[in-house]
N, C-alpha and C positions, 0 to 999 in steps of 0.2 A: 456257220461259225461258232454257236454256242455248243455244238456237238462234237465239234474238234476240240475245245476246251475241255468238255465235261468228260470224254472218252480219257483221257490222259489222268484227270483227277479220280476216276472211277479204278482205273487201274493201279493207282497209287494206293490208293484206301483200301482196294482188296488184297494188293500185294505186302500191305502192313499187316493188314487183318491175319494173313495167313503166316506171316514171319513172328506174330505173337506180339510185336511191339506195340507199345501203348505211344500213342500219337495225342499230343496237347494242342487243342484246337483253341481259338479265339475268334469272336465276332464283334465287329464294331458297325454300330449305325451310324454311319455319315451324316444322314441327313438330320438327326437328333444333336449330332455333336454342331452341325452348321445351325439349327436352329436355338439350343439352348445354351452353347459355351458364353462363358463370360466375353470372351475374345471376339465370338461372331456377333454377339449383340453389340458390343462397342461399333464393329466394322459397320453394321448396318446403320447404327445413330448416326455415324460419321457420315454415312452417304446421304443419309435423309436431310444433315444440316447442309452437306456441299450443295445439293441439287433442289434446296426449299425453292430459293430464290428464283431460280431459272424454270421451277415447275408452277410458281405463282403468276409469273410473266406469260407464260401460255396459257394458263387459264384466264387472264386478263385478256388476251388474244382471241381466246376462243369464246367470251363474251361480247367482246367488241365482234365479232364476226355474226354471232348469234342476233345481235342488236341491229346490226347493220342488214341482214337478210329479212327481220321483220320491219325493219323499215320500209326498205324495199317492197313487200308484200303488200303493206299498209299503203303505200304511196303510189304503187304502179301505175293505178288508173288514173291519178291526178298529175304525174309527172310528164314532161314533156319527152317525147322519144330520144333525145340527145340525154337529157338527164338520167333516164330510166339506164341508158347505155352506159353512161360514166358511171353511176353506183353499181350498175352489175360488173363492170368492171373492176372498180375498186373491191368489190365483193371476191370477185374472180382472184386478184392480185393477192388479198388479202389472206383466202383459202389457201393458195399457193405457198407464202410465206408461211402460214400456221403448220401448214401437212412438212414442210421443209424442218421447222423449229422441231415440231414433234419427232420427227426421225433423227435429227442430231441429237436432242436430248435422251432417246432412247438408247442411240449408240455410244454416247458418252456415258451413261448411265450404266449401260452393261459392263463397257471397258473397266470403270472403275469397279466395278461388283466384281468382275472377274480378278481385278488385281489384289482386292482387299481380300476376298476368298480364297485367292492362290497362297494368302500369306497364312491364313487360318489353317488350310490345309495341309501346308508345309510343317506347320508348326505340329499339327496334331499326327502328321505322319512321324516326325521324329518322337513323340512320344509313345507311339503306338510300337516304334521301334524298340524302344528302350522297355518298354513293358513286356516285348516280347524276349529280348536279350536277359532282363533280369528274372523272369518268371519261367524261362526255358519253354516258350512257345514254339512249337513245330509250324503252326501255320497261323494266322490271323487273316480272316476273309471280311468283306464287307458287300454289301447290296446281296443278301441272298433272299431268299423266298420264305424260308422258316430258320431260325436259330434259339435252341434251347438256351432259357436263362441261364444255366450252368455255364455255356460260353461266350456268354455276352459279356464285354469287358468296356464296353460304353461307358459308364459310369464312372470306372477308374480314370478313362481317357479324359473326360470333363473335368472331375476333381485336378488332374494333373495340368489339364490346360488352363484351369482358372487359378492355378498358384500364382 
């Protein structure tokens, strides 16, 4: 698949080189945009605040399950068979509920993270398009193996995002 994309790009660049046409290329480091822009930082803090209580509740359940497990291990020799089975069932149910709560938490967090960062991405793409149009770029790429600092416009995108 990458070869299918790479071949047309190579043909485009080689044909432009033969045509003696200059091509203005820019590069945006999207990871840096998602990590350092004020918009992305605000989105991350918003998510942390939104999910803090649920995360603390899950931590309480984890501690409760550990305590119950330790109690069961300590008292297993002194408990009657029925009491030991009862505590074991309680631990099993608690573990099942905890796993479900953790799964739900991760799914909800990922959904919200995708929503928040989609907004950041949309805004960044609009800014990139504005820069490309204003400064007459022919091509702006992201996620490359190497880009010269001469073509890196990430800092300009960050500044525009933070306005």
